[in-house]
C-alpha positions as CSV (number, residue, x, y, z in Angstrom):
1,M,61.6,13.8,1.3
2,S,61.8,15.6,-2.0
3,D,60.2,13.0,-3.9
4,Q,57.3,12.9,-1.4
5,H,56.9,16.8,-1.6
6,H,56.8,16.5,-5.3
7,C,54.3,13.8,-5.2
8,E,52.0,15.8,-3.0
9,Y,52.6,18.8,-5.1
10,C,51.5,16.9,-8.2
11,L,48.4,15.7,-6.4
12,R,47.4,19.0,-5.3
13,Q,47.8,20.5,-8.9
14,Q,45.7,17.5,-10.2
15,F,43.0,18.1,-7.7
16,A,42.8,21.7,-8.6
17,A,42.6,21.0,-12.3
18,Q,39.7,18.5,-11.5
19,Q,37.9,21.2,-9.6
20,E,38.2,23.8,-12.3
21,A,37.1,21.3,-14.9
22,E,34.1,20.5,-12.9
23,E,33.2,24.0,-12.3
24,Q,33.5,24.8,-16.0
25,R,31.3,21.9,-16.8
26,R,28.7,23.0,-14.3
27,L,28.9,26.6,-15.8
28,E,28.4,25.1,-19.3
29,E,25.4,23.0,-18.2
30,Q,23.9,26.0,-16.5
31,A,24.4,28.2,-19.5
32,E,22.5,25.5,-21.6
33,E,19.5,25.4,-19.2
34,Q,16.0,25.2,-20.8
35,Y,13.8,26.7,-18.4
36,E,13.9,30.0,-16.4
37,R,12.8,30.0,-12.7
38,P,9.6,32.0,-12.4
39,E,8.7,34.3,-9.6
40,V,6.6,32.8,-6.8
41,P,3.0,32.7,-8.3
42,Y,1.1,32.1,-5.1
43,Q,-0.7,35.2,-4.1
44,K,-4.1,36.5,-3.3
45,G,-6.5,36.2,-6.3
46,L,-4.9,33.4,-8.0
47,V,-7.4,30.5,-9.0
48,L,-6.0,27.0,-9.1
49,Q,-7.7,24.3,-11.1
50,V,-7.2,21.3,-8.7
51,R,-8.0,17.5,-8.8
52,A,-7.7,14.9,-6.2
53,H,-4.5,13.1,-5.7
54,I,-3.4,9.9,-4.2
55,P,-0.3,10.7,-2.1
56,F,2.8,8.6,-2.2
57,E,3.6,6.2,0.7
58,P,5.5,8.3,3.3
59,F,9.3,8.4,3.0
60,G,12.3,10.4,3.7
61,N,12.8,10.0,7.4
62,P,14.7,7.2,9.1
63,G,11.4,5.8,10.3
64,Y,10.4,4.6,7.0
65,A,11.7,1.8,4.6
66,T,11.4,3.1,1.1
67,T,12.4,2.4,-2.3
68,F,12.2,6.0,-3.6
69,K,15.7,7.6,-2.9
70,S,17.1,11.0,-3.5
71,R,19.2,11.6,-6.7
72,G,21.7,13.4,-4.5
73,D,22.8,17.0,-3.7
74,E,25.8,16.8,-6.0
75,A,23.7,15.8,-9.0
76,A,21.1,18.6,-8.1
77,S,23.9,21.3,-7.8
78,T,24.9,20.9,-11.4
79,H,21.5,22.1,-12.5
80,G,19.5,25.2,-12.1
81,Q,16.4,24.7,-9.9
82,A,13.9,25.1,-12.8
83,D,15.6,22.6,-15.0
84,W,16.0,20.3,-12.0
85,C,12.4,20.3,-11.1
86,M,11.4,19.7,-14.7
87,K,13.8,16.9,-15.5
88,H,13.5,15.2,-12.1
89,P,9.7,15.6,-11.1
90,Y,7.8,14.0,-8.3
91,P,7.4,10.2,-8.4
92,E,4.3,9.0,-9.8
93,T,1.2,7.5,-8.1
94,E,-2.0,5.9,-9.6
95,P,-4.3,8.4,-10.9
96,H,-7.2,9.1,-8.5
97,P,-10.4,7.6,-9.6
98,D,-12.3,10.9,-9.5
99,Q,-10.5,13.2,-12.0
100,S,-13.1,16.1,-11.5
101,V,-11.5,19.5,-11.6
102,F,-12.4,22.3,-9.0
103,N,-11.5,25.9,-8.9
104,L,-9.7,26.8,-5.8
105,H,-9.5,30.5,-4.9
106,L,-6.4,31.7,-3.0
107,L,-7.7,34.5,-0.5
108,D,-4.5,35.7,1.1
109,E,-0.9,34.7,1.9
110,V,-0.2,33.2,5.2
111,A,3.5,32.4,4.7
112,V,4.8,32.7,1.1
113,R,8.3,33.3,0.3
114,D,11.0,31.9,-2.0
115,G,13.1,29.4,-0.2
116,R,10.8,28.6,2.8
117,G,9.6,25.3,1.9
118,A,5.8,24.8,1.7
119,Q,3.7,27.8,0.9
120,L,0.8,28.6,3.0
121,L,-2.4,30.3,1.8
122,R,-5.9,30.8,3.1
123,C,-8.4,29.6,0.5
124,E,-11.8,28.6,-0.5
125,W,-13.6,26.4,-3.0
126,E,-15.4,28.3,-5.9
127,G,-18.9,29.3,-4.5
128,Q,-18.0,28.4,-0.8
129,E,-18.4,32.1,0.2
130,S,-21.9,31.6,1.9
131,R,-21.6,28.1,3.3
132,G,-18.2,27.6,4.9
133,K,-15.2,28.6,6.8
134,P,-12.0,29.4,5.1
135,L,-9.4,26.7,4.6
136,V,-5.7,26.4,4.2
137,A,-3.6,25.2,1.3
138,K,-0.2,23.9,2.1
139,I,1.6,23.9,-1.2
140,F,4.7,21.6,-1.6
141,D,6.3,23.1,-4.7
142,P,9.9,22.2,-5.0
143,M,10.5,25.2,-7.3
144,Y,10.6,27.3,-4.1
145,Y,12.3,25.0,-1.7
146,A,15.7,26.5,-0.5
147,R,18.7,24.8,-2.3
148,D,21.5,26.4,-0.1
149,E,25.0,27.0,-1.5
150,V,25.5,23.3,-2.7
151,G,22.2,22.8,-4.2
152,K,19.5,20.2,-3.0
153,D,17.3,17.6,-4.5
154,V,14.3,19.6,-4.0
155,T,11.8,17.5,-5.5
156,F,12.8,14.6,-3.1
157,I,12.5,16.9,-0.2
158,A,9.2,18.4,-1.2
159,A,7.7,15.0,-2.1
160,S,8.9,13.7,1.4
161,D,7.3,16.5,3.1
162,Y,4.1,16.0,1.1
163,S,4.0,12.2,1.7
164,C,4.5,12.5,5.4
165,E,2.0,15.3,6.1
166,A,-0.6,13.6,3.9
167,A,-0.1,10.2,5.7
168,S,-0.6,11.7,9.0
169,Y,-3.7,13.4,8.2
170,E,-5.2,10.4,6.3
171,D,-4.3,8.0,9.2
172,L,-6.0,10.3,11.9
173,Q,-9.0,10.4,9.6
174,K,-9.1,6.7,9.3
175,A,-8.7,6.5,13.2
176,G,-11.8,8.8,13.6
177,V,-9.9,11.6,15.2
178,D,-9.8,13.9,12.2
179,G,-10.0,17.5,13.4
180,V,-10.0,16.7,17.1
181,M,-6.3,17.1,18.0
182,T,-5.3,18.7,14.6
183,P,-7.0,20.8,11.9
184,K,-9.7,18.9,10.0
185,Y,-8.1,17.3,6.7
186,Y,-9.8,18.2,3.4
187,G,-7.8,15.9,1.3
188,S,-4.7,16.0,-1.1
189,W,-4.8,17.7,-4.3
190,T,-2.6,18.4,-7.4
191,F,-2.7,21.1,-10.1
192,D,-0.7,21.9,-13.1
193,L,1.3,25.2,-13.4
194,P,2.6,26.6,-16.7
195,I,6.4,27.1,-17.3
196,A,8.2,28.6,-20.3
197,Q,6.1,28.8,-23.4
198,D,4.8,25.4,-23.7
199,G,5.6,23.4,-20.5
200,T,3.6,22.5,-17.5
201,R,4.5,21.0,-14.2
202,Q,2.5,19.1,-11.5
203,V,2.5,20.4,-7.9
204,H,1.0,18.8,-4.9
205,M,-0.7,20.1,-1.8
206,V,-3.0,19.3,1.2
207,I,-6.0,21.2,2.2
208,I,-6.9,21.6,5.9
209,E,-9.0,23.5,8.2
210,W,-7.9,27.1,9.0
211,I,-7.7,27.8,12.7
212,D,-7.2,31.3,14.0
213,A,-5.2,30.9,17.3
214,P,-1.9,31.7,18.6
215,T,0.9,29.2,19.2
216,M,2.5,28.4,22.4
217,L,5.6,30.1,21.1
218,S,3.9,33.4,20.3
219,Y,2.8,33.7,23.9
220,C,6.5,33.7,24.8
221,E,7.8,35.7,21.8
222,E,5.1,38.5,22.7
223,R,5.9,38.4,26.4
224,R,2.3,37.5,27.2
225,I,3.3,34.1,28.9
226,H,3.2,35.8,32.5
227,H,-0.4,36.8,32.0
228,I,-1.2,33.1,32.3
229,P,-1.4,31.7,35.8
230,P,1.6,29.5,36.4
231,Q,-0.7,26.5,37.5
232,R,-2.7,26.9,34.3
233,R,0.5,26.8,32.2
234,L,1.3,23.3,33.8
235,D,-2.2,22.3,33.1
236,I,-1.8,23.2,29.4
237,L,1.5,21.6,29.2
238,A,0.0,18.3,30.5
239,Q,-2.6,18.6,27.7
240,V,0.2,19.0,25.2
241,F,2.1,15.9,26.5
242,E,-1.1,13.8,26.4
243,T,-1.9,14.9,22.9
244,R,1.5,14.0,21.8
245,A,1.0,10.5,23.1
246,K,-2.4,10.0,21.6
247,L,-1.5,11.2,18.1
248,A,1.5,8.8,18.2
249,F,-0.9,6.0,19.2
250,H,-3.3,6.8,16.4
251,G,-0.1,6.8,13.9
252,A,0.8,10.3,13.5
253,E,3.9,11.0,15.7
254,S,5.3,14.5,15.2
255,L,9.1,14.4,15.0
256,D,9.0,18.2,15.2
257,L,7.2,18.8,18.5
258,A,8.1,22.4,19.4
259,M,6.0,25.3,20.7
260,R,5.7,26.8,17.2
261,N,3.9,23.7,16.0
262,V,1.3,23.8,19.0
263,L,-1.9,26.1,18.7
264,I,-3.9,27.0,21.9
265,L,-7.5,27.9,21.1
266,G,-9.1,29.7,24.3
267,D,-8.9,32.4,26.7
268,L,-5.9,31.4,28.8
269,E,-5.9,34.5,31.1
270,N,-9.7,34.7,32.2
271,D,-11.4,31.5,31.3
272,P,-10.7,28.5,33.4
273,T,-12.1,26.2,30.8
274,P,-9.3,23.8,29.4
275,P,-8.4,25.2,26.1
276,R,-8.3,23.2,22.8
277,V,-4.6,22.0,22.0
278,I,-4.0,21.6,18.4
279,F,-1.0,20.2,16.8
280,I,0.1,21.5,13.2
281,D,2.9,20.8,10.7
282,F,3.4,17.1,10.0
283,N,5.8,17.1,7.2
284,D,8.3,15.7,9.7
285,S,6.3,13.0,11.2
286,L,6.2,9.2,11.4
287,A,2.8,7.4,10.5
288,R,3.5,4.4,12.6
289,N,0.6,2.4,11.3
290,R,1.9,2.4,7.6
291,P,3.1,-0.7,6.1
292,N,6.7,0.7,5.5
293,S,7.1,2.0,9.1
294,L,10.0,0.6,10.9
295,Y,8.2,1.4,14.3
296,Q,4.7,0.1,14.2
297,V,2.3,0.9,17.1
298,A,2.5,-2.0,19.5
299,W,0.5,-0.5,22.4
300,E,-3.0,-1.2,23.4
301,K,-3.3,2.3,24.8
302,P,-1.3,5.5,24.2
303,P,2.1,5.5,25.7
304,N,2.3,7.0,29.2
305,P,3.5,10.6,29.1
306,M,5.6,9.9,32.3
307,C,7.7,7.7,30.2
308,L,8.2,10.2,27.5
309,Y,8.9,13.2,30.0
310,W,10.4,11.7,33.2
311,N,13.5,13.7,34.4
312,K,12.4,16.5,31.7
313,R,13.3,14.2,28.9
314,S,12.2,15.9,25.5
315,A,10.8,18.7,27.6
316,E,13.6,21.3,27.0
317,E,11.8,22.8,24.1
318,F,9.0,24.0,26.6
319,N,11.4,25.6,29.2
320,S,10.2,29.1,28.6
321,W,6.6,27.8,29.4
322,I,7.4,25.9,32.6
323,P,7.1,27.8,35.9
324,E,9.4,27.4,38.9
325,P,10.2,25.5,40.8
326,H,9.4,22.8,38.2
327,L,11.7,24.3,35.7
328,S,14.9,24.1,37.7
329,D,14.0,21.4,40.3
330,M,13.9,18.0,38.7
331,D,12.1,16.4,41.8
332,A,9.5,19.0,41.5
333,F,9.0,18.3,37.8
334,N,8.9,14.6,38.4
335,K,6.5,14.9,41.2
336,W,4.2,16.8,38.9
337,V,4.5,14.2,36.3
338,K,4.0,11.3,38.8
339,S,0.9,13.0,40.3
340,I,-0.8,13.1,36.9
341,W,0.2,9.9,35.2
342,G,1.7,7.6,37.9
343,D,-1.5,5.9,38.3
344,S,-3.3,6.6,35.2
345,D,-5.4,4.0,33.4
346,E,-5.7,5.9,30.3
347,F,-2.2,5.3,29.2
348,C,-0.3,2.0,28.7
349,V,2.1,0.4,31.2
350,S,5.3,-0.3,29.2
351,S,8.7,-1.7,30.1
352,D,9.9,2.0,30.2
353,F,7.1,2.5,32.8
354,D,8.4,-0.5,34.9
355,D,11.9,0.8,34.7
356,I,11.1,4.2,36.1
357,L,9.2,2.5,38.9
358,E,12.3,0.6,39.9
359,T,14.4,3.7,40.2
360,G,15.5,4.9,43.6
361,S,14.5,8.4,42.5
362,Y,10.9,7.4,41.9
363,A,10.5,5.9,45.4
364,A,12.3,9.0,47.1
365,L,9.6,11.3,45.7
366,G,7.1,9.7,48.0
367,D,3.3,10.3,47.8
368,S,3.3,13.9,48.7
369,P,1.7,16.2,46.1
370,P,4.0,18.3,43.9
371,P,4.8,21.9,45.1
372,S,2.7,24.8,43.8
373,P,4.0,26.8,41.0
374,L,5.5,30.2,41.8
375,P,4.8,33.4,40.3
376,D,7.4,34.3,37.7
377,T,10.1,36.5,38.7
378,E,12.2,36.0,35.5
379,Y,11.4,35.2,31.9
380,W,13.5,33.6,29.1
381,D,14.1,36.3,26.6
382,I,14.1,34.4,23.3
383,D,15.9,37.2,21.4
384,E,18.7,37.7,24.0
385,E,18.8,34.1,25.0
386,E,19.1,34.8,28.7
387,W,16.9,35.1,31.7
388,L,15.8,38.6,32.5
389,P,13.8,40.0,35.4
390,T,10.1,40.2,35.0
391,S,9.1,43.8,35.9
392,D,5.4,44.7,36.6
393,A,5.4,47.1,33.8
394,A,6.7,44.6,31.2
395,K,3.9,42.2,32.4
396,T,1.1,44.6,32.0
397,D,2.0,47.2,29.4
398,P,2.4,46.2,25.9
399,G,4.4,49.4,25.2
400,E,7.2,48.0,27.4
401,W,7.6,44.8,25.6
402,P,10.3,44.5,23.1
403,P,9.4,44.3,19.4
404,F,7.7,41.0,18.5
405,I,9.1,38.9,15.5
406,P,7.3,35.9,15.0
407,D,9.1,32.4,14.7
408,T,6.6,30.0,13.5
409,E,5.4,28.3,10.3
410,F,2.5,30.6,10.4
411,E,4.5,33.8,10.3
412,S,3.3,36.8,8.2
413,D,4.8,37.3,4.9
414,E,6.6,40.4,6.4
415,S,8.1,38.4,9.1
416,C,9.1,35.9,6.3
417,S,11.1,38.4,4.6
418,G,12.8,39.6,7.9
419,S,10.9,42.6,8.7
420,E,11.6,43.8,12.3
421,D,8.6,45.9,12.5
422,S,6.6,45.3,15.6
423,S,3.1,44.4,15.4
424,D,0.0,45.1,17.7
425,E,-2.1,42.4,16.1
426,T,-2.5,39.0,17.7
427,M,-0.8,36.5,15.5
428,S,-3.3,34.4,13.6
429,N,-2.2,31.0,12.5
430,A,-3.4,28.7,9.7
431,A,-3.4,25.2,11.0
432,C,-1.2,23.4,8.6
């Protein structure tokens, strides 16, 4: 017993000595770093000299087979972020055949903050003032990706985000649906930024259409959800589910489908016209039609939303949008799903569809229409994470609403930095 204790003690001492030596080596390497990490340069007034860029084949999520691999967080943690970005840059691609240089003016910041990942700014080409609407630059600069406490291979993460985003937009453009269910795509670009006295580094970005519209999430966070008639909310949710299926069919499947990533363009309270539903944020997506995709599109039509959302599968993210009784009564929700897509010819019939038809629960629903949605008596408070009564005052008087703190990719710079000031302005969102 004594020898065993002595052995364990020695092992602990040896491990502690190794840890101390590793920490000393890390500190020495950091002390010898060549580059100093600059402040975030992306701000109003900056002019970038950009040229067209051929994006990498998408990689980085489990849906892709790829040869480009991360160098590992352990290796990254031994370097300062500036040195890591300079010594481990993006992978290379073939130069774009058109090497023309254009001036891109950054107009104002949409979401710019050190550590947030991609930086978002409204922009315009030089001389565009009189002939076009503003655009959005989504800049994938690894220098300002979060490293957390243990360090991250930020160039791998930024390159993966860029590759997935560009692939989705390119494939939608190739399918002829560019700008229909997503913002219009204006290409992938690169530019050089100076660092230190004589260094430069290359940064990649996509440019897409600016769309001034609120997200589904903002309606809930601003407590405006109850101004939208319950049946209209269901109709919009059906649009969202169908849009997801159609995008997947065209090879751009969002793997981060959330209310913060769905813009709703239209007057939801007063205009019965169906609004435009716009999906944004494809840095976590699967371009199914790419050669290295492990899950190729095998459907002749978009997948039936009934298969995607039967028994509220994958619908939990939208709970605060769903009215009663569809929210708490599974049969009511399934009846609603069945009434829309049970006999639809617009979507494909798959093995999943046949499996649902064979369930006893499907037959038990019968052919009666789904129940009418009920007026809201409660709402899901996102801040408090609980259901609270919906008072008449809270529904009609903005002064009675709690402070609004955006939680979306398109948050303002103030909300990015953690400001808790309430805002009276409708949240505007860049579609990227």
